[in-house]
NUVOTOR-348086 format. One record per residue (C-alpha): z, x, y; residue in one letter; residue number from 1. Coordinates in nm, 3 decimals, decimal comma. Example, Ala and Ser with C-alpha at 12.3 -4.5 7.8 and 13.67 -1.06 7.14 Angstrom:
! residues 2
+---------+---------+---------+---------+-----+
:       w :       u :       v : residuo : num :
+---------+---------+---------+---------+-----+
:   0,780 :   1,230 :  -0,450 :       a :   1 :
:   0,714 :   1,367 :  -0,106 :       s :   2 :
+---------+---------+---------+---------+-----+
***
This chain:
! residues 108
+---------+---------+---------+---------+-----+
:       w :       u :       v : residuo : num :
+---------+---------+---------+---------+-----+
:   8,050 :   2,585 :  -7,383 :       m :   1 :
:   8,111 :   2,700 :  -7,028 :       n :   2 :
:   8,390 :   2,960 :  -7,046 :       l :   3 :
:   8,498 :   3,087 :  -6,704 :       r :   4 :
:   8,749 :   3,330 :  -6,561 :       l :   5 :
:   8,986 :   3,131 :  -6,341 :       f :   6 :
:   8,991 :   3,243 :  -5,976 :       d :   7 :
:   9,330 :   3,152 :  -5,828 :       p :   8 :
:   9,190 :   3,200 :  -5,476 :       a :   9 :
:   8,925 :   2,930 :  -5,515 :       t :  10 :
:   8,991 :   2,731 :  -5,834 :       d :  11 :
:   9,241 :   2,445 :  -5,852 :       d :  12 :
:   9,548 :   2,513 :  -6,068 :       a :  13 :
:   9,563 :   2,137 :  -6,135 :       a :  14 :
:   9,268 :   2,183 :  -6,373 :       v :  15 :
:   9,475 :   2,420 :  -6,586 :       l :  16 :
:   9,783 :   2,196 :  -6,553 :       a :  17 :
:   9,585 :   1,894 :  -6,676 :       d :  18 :
:   9,459 :   2,089 :  -6,978 :       l :  19 :
:   9,812 :   2,211 :  -7,051 :       h :  20 :
:   9,948 :   1,855 :  -7,025 :       a :  21 :
:   9,691 :   1,735 :  -7,279 :       a :  22 :
:   9,831 :   1,981 :  -7,532 :       c :  23 :
:  10,205 :   2,016 :  -7,481 :       f :  24 :
:  10,496 :   1,773 :  -7,459 :       s :  25 :
:  10,662 :   1,991 :  -7,192 :       d :  26 :
:  10,361 :   2,102 :  -6,987 :       p :  27 :
:  10,347 :   2,343 :  -6,697 :       w :  28 :
:  10,257 :   2,177 :  -6,368 :       d :  29 :
:  10,011 :   2,317 :  -6,112 :       a :  30 :
:  10,292 :   2,469 :  -5,905 :       r :  31 :
:  10,431 :   2,662 :  -6,202 :       a :  32 :
:  10,083 :   2,789 :  -6,286 :       i :  33 :
:  10,020 :   2,897 :  -5,925 :       r :  34 :
:  10,353 :   3,083 :  -5,931 :       e :  35 :
:  10,246 :   3,271 :  -6,244 :       l :  36 :
:   9,932 :   3,391 :  -6,064 :       f :  37 :
:  10,154 :   3,544 :  -5,795 :       a :  38 :
:  10,268 :   3,800 :  -6,053 :       g :  39 :
:  10,080 :   4,117 :  -6,137 :       p :  40 :
:   9,808 :   4,121 :  -6,398 :       g :  41 :
:   9,796 :   3,745 :  -6,460 :       v :  42 :
:   9,458 :   3,597 :  -6,549 :       f :  43 :
:   9,317 :   3,289 :  -6,718 :       a :  44 :
:   9,000 :   3,173 :  -6,885 :       f :  45 :
:   8,918 :   2,807 :  -6,922 :       f :  46 :
:   8,658 :   2,561 :  -7,035 :       l :  47 :
:   8,643 :   2,183 :  -7,033 :       a :  48 :
:   8,869 :   2,149 :  -7,336 :       d :  49 :
:   9,091 :   2,456 :  -7,330 :       g :  50 :
:   9,258 :   2,743 :  -7,153 :       l :  51 :
:   9,425 :   3,075 :  -7,206 :       i :  52 :
:   9,666 :   3,224 :  -6,956 :       l :  53 :
:   9,768 :   3,587 :  -7,004 :       a :  54 :
:   9,921 :   3,887 :  -6,833 :       r :  55 :
:   9,817 :   4,253 :  -6,864 :       a :  56 :
:  10,052 :   4,527 :  -6,746 :       a :  57 :
:  10,175 :   4,865 :  -6,861 :       g :  58 :
:   9,904 :   4,910 :  -7,122 :       g :  59 :
:   9,989 :   4,585 :  -7,301 :       e :  60 :
:   9,895 :   4,222 :  -7,260 :       a :  61 :
:  10,057 :   3,899 :  -7,367 :       e :  62 :
:   9,919 :   3,550 :  -7,401 :       i :  63 :
:  10,143 :   3,324 :  -7,197 :       l :  64 :
:   9,983 :   3,005 :  -7,320 :       t :  65 :
:   9,682 :   2,898 :  -7,522 :       l :  66 :
:   9,578 :   2,534 :  -7,529 :       a :  67 :
:   9,286 :   2,345 :  -7,678 :       v :  68 :
:   9,267 :   1,969 :  -7,634 :       a :  69 :
:   9,346 :   1,787 :  -7,960 :       p :  70 :
:   9,002 :   1,624 :  -7,967 :       s :  71 :
:   8,832 :   1,966 :  -7,943 :       a :  72 :
:   9,030 :   2,162 :  -8,200 :       r :  73 :
:   8,872 :   2,334 :  -8,501 :       r :  74 :
:   8,552 :   2,411 :  -8,308 :       r :  75 :
:   8,623 :   2,779 :  -8,239 :       g :  76 :
:   8,729 :   2,733 :  -7,876 :       y :  77 :
:   9,067 :   2,898 :  -7,931 :       g :  78 :
:   8,900 :   3,198 :  -8,090 :       r :  79 :
:   8,657 :   3,227 :  -7,799 :       q :  80 :
:   8,939 :   3,201 :  -7,545 :       l :  81 :
:   9,140 :   3,471 :  -7,723 :       v :  82 :
:   8,833 :   3,696 :  -7,746 :       a :  83 :
:   8,766 :   3,658 :  -7,372 :       a :  84 :
:   9,130 :   3,734 :  -7,291 :       a :  85 :
:   9,133 :   4,036 :  -7,524 :       a :  86 :
:   8,819 :   4,177 :  -7,364 :       h :  87 :
:   8,956 :   4,121 :  -7,012 :       h :  88 :
:   9,294 :   4,272 :  -7,105 :       a :  89 :
:   9,124 :   4,580 :  -7,255 :       a :  90 :
:   8,915 :   4,620 :  -6,940 :       a :  91 :
:   9,244 :   4,606 :  -6,747 :       s :  92 :
:   9,384 :   4,893 :  -6,954 :       g :  93 :
:   9,573 :   4,707 :  -7,227 :       a :  94 :
:   9,557 :   4,852 :  -7,576 :       s :  95 :
:   9,746 :   4,564 :  -7,739 :       a :  96 :
:   9,752 :   4,186 :  -7,698 :       l :  97 :
:  10,050 :   3,981 :  -7,813 :       f :  98 :
:  10,102 :   3,611 :  -7,880 :       l :  99 :
:  10,440 :   3,468 :  -7,970 :       e : 100 :
:  10,431 :   3,135 :  -8,151 :       v : 101 :
:  10,688 :   2,897 :  -8,292 :       a : 102 :
:  10,755 :   2,915 :  -8,667 :       d : 103 :
:  10,635 :   2,557 :  -8,710 :       d : 104 :
:  10,299 :   2,619 :  -8,538 :       n : 105 :
:  10,093 :   2,643 :  -8,857 :       i : 106 :
:   9,756 :   2,642 :  -8,676 :       a : 107 :
:   9,852 :   2,948 :  -8,470 :       a : 108 :
+---------+---------+---------+---------+-----+
***
């Protein structure tokens, strides 16, 4: 697994958009993802089959989206993405990390 912190200055947001599209019926496009990075405290980690996009501000952090490709689920990638985001958020001063999920999202 090659987990990396996304660098919005040099990395292509289309990579994150493609991963998001593989996981959601109403995916975020590259433009929407680039716009998120314009806000304060936004960061992302990604690997070939997944991504986590989060924001840390005011001592708290929230996961904006978490996606693992259907073919790669149940391999611990989601857990590793959340752990990386939690560590990064804590290093940014957050003491809590939140994730809001739909009631019907049993896996979450």
